[in-house]
Each structure stands twice: as structure tokens, then as C-alpha cells.
C-alpha positions in Angstrom: 5.7 -45.7 -77.1 6.2 -46.3 -73.7 6.5 -42.3 -72.9 3.9 -41.5 -75.2 1.4 -44.1 -73.4 2.5 -42.3 -70.3 1.8 -39.2 -71.1 -1.8 -39.6 -72.7 -2.5 -42.0 -69.4 -1.4 -38.7 -67.2 -3.6 -36.2 -69.3 -6.3 -39.0 -69.0 -6.0 -38.7 -65.1 -5.6 -34.8 -64.8 -9.0 -34.7 -66.9 -10.7 -37.4 -65.0 -10.0 -35.5 -61.8 -10.8 -32.2 -63.1 -14.3 -33.4 -64.4 -14.8 -35.4 -61.0 -14.2 -32.4 -59.2 -16.0 -30.0 -61.0 -19.0 -32.2 -60.8 -18.7 -32.4 -57.2 -18.7 -28.8 -56.8 -21.5 -28.3 -59.1 -23.6 -31.1 -57.1 -23.4 -29.3 -53.6 -24.2 -26.1 -55.2 -27.4 -27.6 -56.8 -28.2 -29.1 -53.4 -27.6 -25.9 -51.6 -30.0 -24.2 -54.1 -32.7 -26.2 -54.6 -32.8 -28.4 -51.5 -30.5 -31.5 -50.7 -31.8 -35.4 -51.2 -32.6 -37.4 -48.4 -29.7 -38.2 -45.9 -28.6 -41.2 -47.1 -28.4 -40.1 -51.2 -26.6 -37.0 -50.1 -24.3 -38.0 -47.5 -23.1 -41.3 -49.9 -23.1 -38.7 -53.2 -20.7 -36.6 -50.8 -18.4 -39.4 -49.6 -18.6 -41.5 -53.3 -16.9 -38.0 -54.7 -14.6 -37.9 -52.2 -13.6 -41.3 -52.1 -13.3 -41.5 -56.0 -11.0 -38.2 -56.0 -8.6 -39.7 -53.3 -7.8 -42.7 -54.6 -7.4 -41.4 -58.2 -5.3 -38.4 -56.6 -3.3 -40.1 -53.6 -0.6 -43.1 -53.6 -0.4 -45.7 -50.9 2.3 -43.7 -49.2 0.1 -41.1 -48.7 1.8 -38.6 -50.6 -0.3 -36.7 -53.7 2.2 -38.1 -56.8 2.8 -40.0 -59.2 -0.4 -42.1 -61.7 -2.9 -44.1 -60.1 -1.9 -47.9 -60.0 -3.7 -50.8 -60.3 -4.2 -51.2 -56.5 -5.2 -47.7 -56.3 -8.1 -48.5 -59.0 -9.2 -51.7 -56.7 -9.6 -49.7 -53.8 -11.2 -47.0 -55.6 -13.7 -50.1 -56.8 -13.8 -51.4 -53.6 -15.1 -47.9 -51.8 -17.2 -47.2 -54.3 -18.8 -50.6 -54.3 -20.3 -50.3 -50.3 -22.1 -46.8 -51.1 -23.3 -48.0 -54.5 -24.9 -50.9 -52.6 -26.7 -48.1 -50.2 -28.0 -46.5 -53.5 -29.2 -49.6 -55.3 -31.2 -51.0 -52.4 -32.6 -47.8 -51.1 -36.3 -48.6 -50.4 -34.4 -51.8 -48.3 -32.0 -49.7 -46.2 -35.0 -47.2 -45.1 -37.6 -49.9 -44.5 -35.5 -52.2 -42.4 -35.6 -51.7 -38.7 -32.0 -51.8 -37.7 -31.1 -54.1 -34.6 -33.9 -56.1 -35.3 -33.7 -57.1 -39.0 -30.7 -59.2 -39.5 -28.0 -58.2 -42.0 -27.9 -60.3 -45.1 -24.5 -61.4 -46.2 -23.9 -58.7 -48.9 -24.9 -56.0 -45.9 -22.2 -57.6 -43.6 -19.7 -57.8 -46.5 -20.5 -54.2 -47.6 -20.1 -52.6 -44.2 -16.7 -54.1 -43.5 -15.5 -53.1 -46.9 -17.1 -49.6 -45.9 -15.1 -49.5 -42.6 -11.5 -50.9 -43.9 -11.7 -48.3 -46.9 -12.5 -45.3 -44.8 -9.7 -46.3 -42.7 -7.2 -46.5 -45.7 -8.7 -43.4 -47.1 -8.2 -41.5 -44.2 -4.8 -43.1 -43.4 -3.3 -42.0 -47.0 -4.9 -38.2 -46.6 -4.1 -37.3 -43.1 -2.1 -39.9 -41.5 -2.4 -42.6 -39.0 -3.3 -41.2 -35.7 -7.1 -40.8 -36.5 -7.5 -44.4 -38.4 -5.6 -45.5 -35.3 -8.0 -44.3 -33.2 -10.8 -45.4 -34.6 -9.4 -48.9 -34.7 -8.9 -48.5 -30.9 -12.0 -47.7 -30.3 -13.4 -50.8 -32.6 -11.7 -52.8 -30.7 -12.8 -51.6 -27.3 -16.2 -52.0 -28.8 -15.9 -55.6 -30.1 -13.8 -57.1 -27.1 -13.9 -54.7 -24.1 -18.0 -53.6 -24.4 -18.5 -57.3 -26.3 -20.6 -55.5 -28.8 -22.2 -58.0 -31.5 -20.3 -57.5 -35.0 -23.3 -57.3 -36.4 -24.9 -54.6 -34.2 -21.5 -52.8 -34.7 -21.9 -52.7 -38.6 -25.5 -51.9 -38.7 -24.8 -48.9 -36.5 -21.2 -48.2 -38.7 -23.3 -48.7 -42.3 -26.7 -48.8 -42.2 -27.8 -45.8 -40.2 -27.1 -42.5 -40.4 -25.7 -42.6 -37.0 -22.4 -44.0 -38.0 -20.0 -43.1 -40.7 -22.8 -41.4 -42.6 -23.8 -39.9 -39.2 -23.7 -35.5 -38.3 -19.8 -35.1 -38.9 -20.2 -36.1 -42.4 -23.3 -34.1 -43.1 -21.7 -31.3 -41.7 -18.9 -31.8 -44.1 -21.1 -32.3 -47.4 -23.8 -29.3 -46.5 -21.2 -26.9 -44.8 -17.4 -27.8 -45.2 -17.6 -28.1 -49.0 -19.3 -25.0 -50.0 -17.0 -22.7 -47.5 -14.1 -24.3 -48.9 -15.0 -23.4 -52.5 -15.6 -20.2 -51.6 -11.8 -19.8 -50.3 -10.8 -21.4 -53.7 -12.9 -19.0 -55.6 -11.4 -16.2 -53.7 -8.0 -17.0 -53.8 -8.3 -17.4 -57.6 -9.7 -13.8 -58.3 -6.8 -12.1 -55.7 -7.8 -12.1 -52.7 -5.0 -13.0 -50.9 -2.7 -10.1 -51.9 -5.8 -7.9 -50.9 -5.5 -8.8 -47.6 -1.7 -8.8 -47.5 -1.6 -5.0 -48.7 -4.2 -4.4 -46.2 -2.7 -5.4 -43.5 1.1 -3.9 -44.7 -1.0 -0.4 -45.3 -2.5 -0.7 -42.0 0.4 -1.8 -39.5 3.6 -2.2 -41.6 4.9 0.8 -40.2 4.4 0.9 -36.6 6.8 -1.0 -33.8 7.3 -4.4 -35.1 5.2 -3.6 -37.9 5.9 -7.1 -39.8 4.9 -8.9 -37.2 1.8 -7.1 -36.9 1.2 -7.4 -40.6 1.5 -11.3 -39.7 -1.5 -11.5 -37.1 -3.7 -8.9 -39.1 -3.2 -10.7 -42.3 -3.5 -14.1 -41.0 -6.8 -13.6 -39.3 -8.1 -12.0 -42.4 -6.3 -15.3 -44.5 -8.6 -17.1 -42.0 -11.9 -16.1 -43.8 -10.5 -18.5 -46.9 -8.7 -21.2 -45.2 -9.6 -23.5 -41.9 -6.5 -25.0 -42.1 -3.9 -23.3 -39.6 -0.8 -25.1 -41.9 -2.7 -23.7 -45.4 -2.3 -20.1 -43.6 0.9 -20.0 -42.7 2.0 -21.4 -46.0 0.1 -18.5 -48.1 0.8 -16.0 -45.5 4.5 -17.0 -44.1 6.4 -16.5 -47.4 5.9 -13.2 -47.4 5.9 -12.1 -43.5 8.4 -14.5 -41.8 11.3 -12.7 -44.4 9.8 -9.2 -43.5 10.1 -9.9 -39.7 13.3 -11.1 -39.9 14.6 -8.5 -41.7 13.4 -6.4 -39.4 15.1 -7.6 -36.4 13.0 -10.6 -35.1 14.7 -13.5 -34.3 13.9 -16.5 -37.0 12.2 -18.5 -34.2 10.0 -15.6 -33.2 9.3 -15.0 -36.6 8.1 -18.5 -37.0 5.9 -18.4 -33.5 4.3 -15.4 -34.4 3.4 -16.7 -38.2 2.2 -20.0 -36.3 -0.2 -18.8 -33.7 -1.8 -15.7 -36.2 -2.6 -18.4 -38.5 -3.9 -21.0 -36.0 -6.4 -18.4 -34.8 -7.6 -18.4 -38.6 -9.9 -21.0 -37.1 -11.8 -19.3 -34.3 -12.1 -15.9 -36.3 -15.4 -15.1 -37.5 -17.3 -14.5 -39.4 -15.7 -17.6 -41.7 -14.5 -20.3 -38.8 -12.9 -24.0 -39.2 -14.7 -26.5 -40.2 -15.5 -27.8 -36.6 -17.6 -24.7 -36.1 -20.1 -25.9 -38.4 -20.1 -29.3 -36.3 -20.3 -27.9 -33.3 -23.5 -25.9 -34.9 -25.0 -29.2 -35.9 -24.4 -31.2 -32.6 -26.1 -27.9 -30.5 -29.3 -27.5 -32.8 -28.3 -23.7 -33.3 -27.9 -21.5 -36.6 -24.2 -21.2 -37.5 -24.6 -17.7 -37.3 -25.0 -18.0 -33.4 -22.0 -19.8 -33.3 -20.2 -16.8 -34.6 -21.8 -14.8 -32.1 -20.5 -16.7 -29.5 -17.0 -16.8 -31.0 -16.6 -13.2 -31.6 -15.1 -11.7 -28.2 -12.7 -14.6 -27.4 -11.1 -14.7 -31.0 -10.4 -10.8 -30.6 -9.0 -11.4 -27.2 -6.8 -13.9 -28.8 -5.6 -11.5 -31.4 -5.4 -9.0 -29.1 -3.0 -11.5 -27.0 -1.1 -11.9 -30.2 -1.2 -8.4 -31.1 0.7 -7.2 -28.0 3.3 -10.0 -27.5 4.3 -8.6 -31.3 4.5 -5.0 -29.9 6.0 -5.8 -26.2 8.6 -7.9 -28.1 9.2 -5.4 -30.4 9.1 -2.5 -28.3 11.9 -4.4 -25.7 14.2 -5.2 -28.7 14.0 -1.6 -29.8 12.7 -2.6 -33.2 11.0 -0.4 -35.7 8.5 -1.0 -39.1 9.0 -0.7 -42.4 9.7 2.7 -43.8 6.1 4.4 -45.0 7.7 4.8 -48.6 8.3 0.8 -48.9 4.5 0.2 -48.0 1.7 0.0 -50.1 -0.9 3.0 -49.7 -4.2 2.0 -48.4 -6.2 4.4 -50.9 -4.6 2.8 -53.6 -4.8 -0.9 -52.3 -8.8 -0.2 -51.6 -9.3 1.5 -54.8 -7.6 -1.5 -56.5 -8.6 -4.2 -54.7 -11.2 -3.2 -52.2 -14.1 -4.7 -54.1 -12.7 -7.9 -53.7 -14.2 -7.3 -50.0 -17.5 -7.7 -51.5 -18.0 -11.9 -51.4 -17.4 -11.4 -47.4 -20.1 -8.5 -46.9 -22.5 -10.9 -49.2 -21.9 -14.1 -46.8 -22.4 -12.1 -43.7 -25.6 -10.0 -45.6 -27.3 -13.5 -46.4 -26.4 -15.1 -43.2 -27.9 -12.4 -41.0 -31.2 -11.8 -43.2 -32.1 -15.2 -42.1 -31.0 -17.8 -44.5 -28.7 -20.7 -44.0 -24.9 -20.2 -43.9 -24.5 -22.8 -46.8 -26.7 -20.8 -48.9 -25.2 -17.3 -47.5 -21.5 -19.6 -48.5 -23.1 -19.9 -51.9 -24.0 -16.4 -52.6 -20.5 -15.7 -51.9 -19.1 -17.9 -53.3 -21.0 -16.9 -56.9 -20.5 -13.4 -56.4 -16.5 -14.1 -56.6 -15.7 -14.0 -59.9 -18.6 -11.1 -60.8 -17.3 -8.8 -58.5 -13.5 -9.4 -60.0 -14.8 -8.1 -63.4 -15.4 -4.7 -61.5 -11.6 -3.5 -61.7 -9.0 -3.9 -64.2 -6.7 -5.0 -61.8 -8.7 -8.1 -61.1 -10.3 -8.5 -64.2 -7.6 -10.9 -65.5 -8.3 -13.1 -63.0 -11.9 -14.0 -64.4 -11.5 -16.6 -67.2 -12.9 -20.1 -67.9 -9.4 -22.1 -66.7 -9.6 -19.9 -63.3 -13.1 -20.9 -62.4 -12.5 -24.6 -63.3 -9.6 -24.6 -61.5 -10.8 -22.9 -58.5 -13.4 -25.7 -58.3 -10.3 -28.6 -58.5 -8.8 -26.6 -55.6 -12.0 -26.3 -53.5 -12.9 -30.5 -54.0 -9.5 -31.4 -53.5 -9.1 -29.2 -50.3 -12.6 -30.5 -49.2 -10.9 -34.0 -49.2 -8.9 -34.2 -45.8 -12.3 -33.0 -43.7 -14.7 -35.3 -45.5 -12.6 -38.5 -44.8 -11.7 -37.3 -41.3 -15.7 -36.8 -40.9 -16.2 -40.2 -42.2 -14.1 -42.1 -39.8 -14.8 -39.5 -37.0 -17.9 -41.4 -37.5 -16.5 -45.0 -36.9 -15.5 -43.1 -33.3 -18.9 -41.9 -32.4 -20.8 -45.2 -33.5 -19.1 -46.9 -31.0 -19.3 -44.5 -28.4 -23.0 -44.1 -28.9 -23.3 -47.7 -28.8 -21.3 -48.8 -25.9 -22.6 -46.3 -24.2 -19.0 -44.9 -23.4 -20.1 -41.4 -23.5 -21.9 -41.6 -19.9 -19.1 -44.0 -18.9 -16.3 -41.6 -19.6 -17.9 -38.6 -18.2 -18.5 -40.4 -14.7 -14.8 -41.3 -15.0 -13.9 -37.3 -15.6 -16.5 -36.2 -12.9 -14.9 -38.7 -10.2 -11.1 -38.0 -11.2 -11.7 -34.2 -10.9 -13.6 -35.2 -7.6 -16.6 -32.7 -8.6 -13.7 -29.7 -9.3 -14.1 -27.9 -12.4 -10.9 -26.5 -12.8 -9.5 -30.0 -13.0 -12.0 -31.7 -15.3 -11.2 -28.4 -17.4 -7.3 -28.8 -17.3 -7.8 -32.5 -17.9 -10.1 -31.7 -21.0 -7.5 -29.2 -22.5 -4.7 -32.2 -22.2 -6.9 -34.4 -23.8 -7.6 -31.8 -26.4 -4.0 -30.8 -27.4 -3.2 -34.8 -27.3 -6.0 -35.3 -30.0 -5.4 -32.3 -31.6 -1.6 -33.3 -32.1 -2.4 -36.4 -34.2 -5.7 -35.1 -35.8 -7.2 -32.2 -37.8 -9.4 -30.1 -35.3 -12.9 -31.6 -36.8 -12.6 -35.2 -35.3 -10.7 -34.0 -32.4 -13.6 -31.7 -31.5 -16.0 -34.5 -32.2 -14.2 -37.4 -30.0 -14.4 -34.6 -27.2 -18.0 -33.8 -27.9 -18.5 -37.4 -27.2 -16.3 -38.0 -24.5 -15.4 -34.8 -22.2 -18.1 -31.8 -22.7 -20.7 -33.6 -20.9 -18.0 -34.4 -17.8 -17.8 -30.5 -18.0 -21.8 -30.0 -18.3 -22.1 -31.9 -15.5 -20.1 -30.0 -13.2 -22.1 -26.6 -14.0 -20.6 -25.5 -17.2 -23.1 -23.5 -19.7 -23.5 -26.1 -22.8 -21.9 -23.2 -25.4 -18.9 -22.6 -23.1 -18.4 -26.4 -23.0 -18.1 -26.7 -26.7 -15.9 -23.7 -27.2 -13.7 -24.9 -24.4 -13.3 -28.5 -26.4 -13.3 -26.5 -29.9 -10.3 -23.9 -28.7 -8.0 -26.4 -27.7 -8.4 -29.1 -30.5 -7.0 -25.8 -32.6 -4.4 -24.9 -30.3 -2.7 -28.2 -30.3 -1.3 -26.8 -33.7 1.2 -24.6 -31.9 1.5 -26.7 -28.8 5.3 -28.8 -28.7 5.8 -31.7 -29.3 3.5 -32.5 -32.5 2.9 -28.8 -33.7 1.9 -28.3 -37.4 1.8 -24.9 -37.7 4.6 -24.5 -36.0 6.4 -27.1 -38.4 5.5 -25.5 -41.2 6.4 -21.9 -39.8 9.9 -22.9 -38.8 10.7 -24.6 -41.8 9.8 -21.2 -43.7 11.8 -19.4 -41.2 14.8 -22.0 -41.1 14.3 -22.0 -37.1 14.9 -24.8 -34.8 11.7 -26.1 -34.1 11.6 -26.6 -30.2 12.8 -22.9 -30.3 10.0 -22.3 -32.4 7.5 -23.9 -30.5 8.1 -22.6 -27.0 8.3 -18.9 -28.7 4.9 -20.1 -30.2 3.3 -21.0 -27.0 4.8 -17.9 -25.3 3.3 -15.7 -27.8 -0.2 -17.5 -27.5 0.2 -18.5 -23.8 -2.7 -15.5 -23.2 -4.7 -17.5 -25.9 -4.7 -20.4 -23.5 -6.4 -18.7 -20.7 -8.9 -17.3 -23.0 -11.2 -20.5 -23.1 -11.3 -20.6 -19.1 -12.3 -17.3 -19.2 -15.4 -17.9 -21.0 -16.1 -21.0 -19.2 -16.3 -18.9 -15.8 -18.0 -16.0 -17.2 -19.8 -16.5 -20.2 -20.5 -12.7 -20.6 -17.5 -13.2 -23.2 -19.7 -15.3 -25.5 -22.3 -12.4 -25.6 -24.6 -14.5 -23.0 -26.3 -12.6 -20.5 -27.2 -8.5 -20.2 -25.0 -6.0 -22.2 -23.3 -4.2 -19.0 -22.2 -7.1 -18.2 -21.0 -8.4 -21.4 -19.1 -5.1 -22.0 -17.1 -4.7 -18.6 -16.4 -8.3 -19.3 -14.9 -7.9 -22.3 -13.2 -4.6 -21.1 -11.7 -6.2 -18.3 -10.5 -9.3 -20.2 -9.2 -7.5 -22.6 -6.8 -5.0 -20.1 -5.9 -8.1 -18.5 -4.8 -10.4 -21.7 -2.5 -7.1 -22.7 -1.2 -6.9 -18.8 -0.2 -10.9 -19.1 1.5 -10.5 -22.5 3.4 -7.5 -21.2 4.5 -9.6 -18.0 5.5 -12.6 -20.3 7.7 -10.2 -22.8 9.0 -7.9 -20.2 7.6 -4.3 -21.6 4.5 -2.2 -20.6 6.0 1.3 -21.1 9.3 0.2 -20.5 11.7 -2.7 -19.8 10.4 -4.3 -17.1 12.2 -6.0 -14.1 11.5 -9.0 -12.4 9.2 -7.7 -9.9 7.5 -5.7 -12.4 7.1 -8.6 -14.6 5.6 -11.1 -11.7 3.7 -7.9 -10.7 2.0 -7.9 -14.1 1.2 -11.4 -14.7 -0.2 -11.2 -11.1 -2.4 -8.1 -12.7 -3.6 -9.6 -15.2 -4.8 -13.0 -14.0 -6.6 -10.8 -12.0 -8.3 -9.1 -14.4 -8.7 -11.7 -16.2 -10.8 -13.7 -13.3 -14.3 -12.6 -13.4 -15.4 -10.5 -10.0 -15.4 -6.6 -9.4 -12.9 -6.9 -6.2 -10.5 -8.6 -8.4 -10.8 -6.4 -11.8 -10.1 -3.6 -9.0 -7.3 -5.2 -7.6 -5.8 -5.7 -10.7 -6.2 -2.1 -12.0 -4.8 -0.9 -9.1 -2.0 -3.1 -9.7 -1.4 -3.0 -12.9 -1.6 0.9 -12.7 1.0 1.1 -10.3 3.3 -1.0 -12.4 2.2 1.6 -15.7 2.9 4.6 -13.3 6.3 3.1 -12.4 7.5 2.6 -15.4 6.2 5.9 -16.8 8.2 7.8 -14.0 11.1 5.7 -14.7 10.9 6.9 -18.4 10.6 10.2 -17.7 13.4 10.5 -15.0 15.4 8.3 -18.0 14.8 10.6 -20.5 15.3 14.0 -18.2 19.1 12.9 -17.1 21.1 13.5 -20.2 19.3 16.7 -20.5 20.1 17.7 -16.9 23.7 16.8 -17.3 23.9 18.4 -20.3 22.6 21.8 -18.6 24.7 21.2 -15.3 28.1 20.5 -17.8 26.8 23.9 -19.5 26.6 25.7 -16.7 30.0 25.1 -15.1 
């Protein structure tokens, strides 16, 4: 009897989760297609869906296992009640003057409830670091800045400057539809296309499996905004391939972690924080894509050549052609699955909004899969429903993180902490931009260790971006700098989530994998400094400057990677490695004289290694000829 009840209860919960997830997906599609409701309604409904699903799926321990307990249902009701209170009293909410009209007793209770339940929901789905950060800011506001509790609750709950602020707006307007697009792409078999496509292009080259990882992870970034998710999709295939071809387990894990982390910075579909950036700066997402393009290429060039030079130094070869898929066959069978991505680009650059473009791409996924027999089997009603459920569930961490980040933003805004912190950073840096950039880099990596990219970027935008802008950095470069380092924390020990995931798959030591990832991605750490000092790398300025800066930066990144890994066209000795590192840095630093000096120094090492290699190749031939003559 009890077993039957439990089975029926589990089925009812699954059905409820499925229905709510599908309703969430359809609601957001409708809002994008026909125009979203007013801010409180739209953001509130988004958070309501997220809260209900969260407490149905995630237990108090944080795991997404087991059935909801009575306590979970109590939490669900307590989380939903404050949002419903806003809806029921909507006219009162929009007509009151915040900070002037006193909160009612019910407003106060609901405001406290909303704040507590957002903290609890965030803890369940992404852990303690972000809720603890928000609690520290609340304590600062009450006991250091001496803000009135009523004013704080007003800002947090009754306005669109707190929990229901811009971060939650971005989650509702942008993130969910792009996550949904990724789920639809996965369900139609696009993941297999990306892997086969990468294998066909780079699989047979030196260190081919490593290059496959780099290439496929950049593609997987278009359907997943999470470094860990990229590792878990891509890694089970690429990591064993890399190990079989001769790469050490920790190096294989490092390559996968670095390549997967770059998925968030790779256009056309970047991580959720890119949409927040567009909203904060008041520009289109298409403009952010343009700024991000060259830095993303440089990041992957650095990663690609790190793999190439390491493979050459170790004498590793690629996978035999006979074991690889043929490009023609891949494109014939699954090439049509690229069409939804092209649809997004076409709609977006035709002048329509990014959410509308993502909606067009999402709606195209299953019809496009019908075009070929090889993918037609994926087009089923059950698969479409599962895609909606996946999309809704995958959007929950971002929705809760954005709501929780809103608590931090509310305190920062109300206490004027942004201005105070800006002045502190400027004074600490003693008006030196490089010091301010290093402080911002460290803050981004530390914040990113404990929380997802989006809230880490939001907090940096509130506290640190104004400081480096005050020291002369152009606004796009300042925001991109913060964005980059919030992401790169995923491969920076001691807390490097992408590395942890990859090391688990590779059965490698965590610290060895972590330092391998830093070494592979080290040139990528330099990229943000490059575009701060040379905004042409963000495609800001005239085209001749942009092109020349891009060429110099690319050469610099390649030489720097060769110095780190001890190979250019032959094994490099200590002095050669040092010269290559210096040459790379000279080319990376903007300026005609440094570029020429870097070219001369790098060219000198290249010529020396080429001559050495030819001499070594000629030595056995000469010895054989001499022996024959004798």
C-alpha cells in the first residue's frame, strides 16, 4: 500500500514539474513574441515559476533527488506568497512613492519573507557563497551604513531596483529563451554534429584529440552557457581520446576545462552575463557580440596552440583518418542542424532583438531536424516536452542567482557603496591603472570561485568597473575585463569548478589538472589586459588599426604559448623559451616599436630553431654518406 502511494506520489510530482516547466517555457515564448508585460508582472512571474520548480525539485540538502517533503511545500508557499502579494496589490504598488510612503505591516512581512526565501532558494541550487555574500551586504547596510530597515525592504522588495531589478529582468528576457534554445538543440542531435564536425577538421592533426576538444567546446558554447556543463557533455568523448593519444591525464583535463570555459565568451551565443552587460550598458546584445569576437578568437588561438606545441614537444600524433568521420558525410547527415544558429544570427543582425532571434532559432530546431532521415527520429512529442523541461530546469540557477544578486545591488545602490569602493580602489592603486586592473582581476577570480559568472560579474560591475573607468578605461573594455575574469575563475585553483569536473572524468590529480589548466589558458589571462590597453581589439576604432592590432596580438599569443610549452618548430632550450615569452609580450603590448622588437626577437628564435632542426635532420644523411665513402 505504502509502495503504491509513493509511486503515485512520485508520478504526480513528475507530472507537476513537467506541466509547470512547459508552462514556464510557453509563457516566456509568448512574452517575447507578443511583448512582455509590465516589469513587476513579468519579472515576478519569472521568479514565481523558478521558485515553485526549485522547491519541487531541490531538497533542503541542495540535491535534486527525492520527493518533496512537507517542509519543501511550506517553503514553496512562503516563496510564492510575497510575489502573489505584489500581483494582488499591483495598483497600490505602482502608485505608492517609495521611501516616502511607509510600508504596511503586511508589506514588511512579505519583504522579509521574499528576501529570506531568495537566500534559501539560492543556497539550495548553487550553494552558500552567493547567499553569504548577500547576507554580508545586508549586515553592512544595517550595521555599518546604518540604513533604515524599512528603506532597505522598500528597495529590496517594493521597487525594481532590488530583487526584481535588472539582473532578474535579464534572466527573464534573455537567459531563459537562450537556455531553451540550447535544450532544443541538444534534443535534436546537434551535440553529435559538433563532435563529428570537430573530429573531421582537427582529429588527424598533431595532438588531434586535444584540438578536437578546443574546437568542439567552442561550438558547444553556443548551446550551453556553463563551463561545467560543457565539460560534462564534451569531456566523456574527448578526454579518453586525448589520453589514448598520449596526453597525460592532468593535461587532458586542463585542455577540456580551458576549452569548455571559453564557451561563455564565444559568440554568437555567450554566457548569461553577456546579456546582463548589454542591459547595464544600454546597448544591443549584437554590439556585445562584436566587442567579444576578437578576444574570444585570441583565447581559443592560445588554447589551440598550447595543445599543438605540447603535442609536438611530446611527439604525439593524431587519430588515424580511417577512424575519423568524413566531413562530407557529417554535413550530409547532420549539417542542416547548423541552420537554427544561422537563423539566430540572421534575425539578430536584421535589427530584431536578441530574445526574438533566440525564439526564431528555438522554433526552427525541430522543423529543421525533420529535413533529414538521420535526425527525424528525434522529432517526437515527448522529446519536445523534455526539451522544455530541460530548458526550465537549466534556467533555475541563473534565475535564483540573479534574484540574489539583486539583494547585493540594492544595498550597494542605497548605501552609495559603489562610490566609496571606487574611491578606495583608486586610492589603493595610487592612480596606477595596472594596479587597479590587477586588483579587479583578483576580485573577479575570488568572486567567481564561489558563485556563478553572472552574479560575480554583477557585483564587479557595481564595485570595481567604475574604478577602472575612472582611471581612463573605455566603458566596453572595463565591462569586458570584469566579464572575462568572472569566467576565468572556473580554471583558477584552488576552487576551479570546470577543472574539478574534467579531473573527475580524466581520473587526474586536482592540483596537477588545475595548474595544467592555468598554463594552457595563461595566454588567455593576458587577453583582457590587451583590450584594455588597445580597444581596437574590441573593434573600437578605424579598421586598419583593428586589423594590425589583431595580427600583432595573434602572433604575440602564439609566441607566448610556444614559450610556455617549450616548442616552436623544435624543442626550445631555456634561453629560447625566455626569448619567446618576451617576444610574445612585446607583440601583445600595443605600439609600433614593441611590435617590431617582438617580431625581430621571435623571428630570430624561429630562424635559429629552423636551422637547428635542418642541421639535425641532415646529420644522419651526412654520416651515412661519409660511411659509404669510407
